[in-house]
Residue, then its C-alpha position, 0 to 999 in steps of 0.5 A: x808248712x811241713x806236716x808234723x803228724x809223723x814227727x815224734x821226737x823233739x829234735x826233729x820237731x825243733x829242726x822243722x820249726x827253725x826252718x819254717x819260712x811260711x810267713x813272708x812278712x815275718x821272714x823279711x822282718x826277722x832277717x832284716x833285724x838280724x842284718x841291721x842289728x841294734x847298736x848295743x848288739x853289733x857284735x852279736x850273730x843274730x839268730x834271725x829264725x823261728x825260735x824253739x821252746x825252752x825248758x823241761x820237756x817233762x814239765x807240768x806247767x806250760x808257759x805260752x807267750x806271744x812272740x820272740x822279741x826282735x832284739x831278744x829271742x830273735x837275737x839269742x835264739x832262746x825264748x824270753x832270753x836277752x830282753x826286759x820281758x825275760x828279765x821279769x819272767x825268769x826272776x819270777x820263776x827263780x823266786x818261785x823255784x822253777x829256775x836255777x838262776x834269775x837271769x837269761x842272757x844267751x843260750x849257753x848261760x847255764x839256765x835250767x828250768x824245772x817243771x816249766x816249758x816255755x813257748x809262744x803262739x808266734x815263733x818269729x819276731x813280728x813288726x811292732x810285736x803284732x802278729x797277724x791272724x794268718x801268721x798265728x794260724x801258720x804257727x798253730x801246728x807247732x803249738x798243737x805238737x807241743x801240746x800233744x807231746x808235753x806228756x805230764x802237763x797239768x796246767x798252762x800259764x798264758x801270758x797276755x790275751x793273744x796267748x790265751x786265745x791261742x790256748x783256747x783255740x788249741x783246746x777247741x781243736x783238741x775236742x774240748x769245746x766247753x773251754x772258754x775264758x775271758x782274759x784278765x790278769x789272774x783269771x782261771x779255768x779249772x782242769x776238766x777231764x784230760x784238759x789242763x787248767x789255765x791261768x792267765x797273766x798280763x804279759x811281762x812286757x816293758x809296756x806293762x811292767x814299766x807302767x805298773x800294770x804288772x808289778x813284781x807282786x802281781x806276777x809273783x802271785x801268779x807263780x805262787x798260785x801255780x805252786x799251789x795248783x801243783x801241790x808244792x806248798 
């Protein structure tokens, strides 16, 4: 993986990220999906590369997800854009005042996020939405770079257990050895010294939202808590 220690600007960072080919399994899968396509998206030119983050680079809140969806972000080239997880997430962000519109369909749809930046612990679509530990480790430097360069960060919303594990790994690598949190929906780790707070949520995947494990009301409560933590209410 290209060293990121000398990269200081977001444009160079995203160029390095989108050219990454370190994980052979993920490269093969993301490109296979981009070639074969889903029938409903036959007219699309799939992105088929690692997906950069999305949102306000001066954000106070960092949303960390799992990975791009095979026919969502792997198709559109923008995190959480073009699938049911994104529909659930962006509608909640819109209701909470962090997005200017409730839907995200493609990179040029006019979506603007305020005070929120979104990325993931894995930047390529993995088979069965299950990245391997080695693949997560390969992606970790990208997460660490964003952590260092989100200069106004106050808190992190971790979407799912694997995302939370990635955030805690990031804290430990950054010297915050005391940071620990057992995953559960709504569990909270207060801020400490220069470390931001963390709020965990079930991931807004179709599996969670269609089974009722994560409801609209539950997810809205997460973003209401975020507003409170930011002093917006």
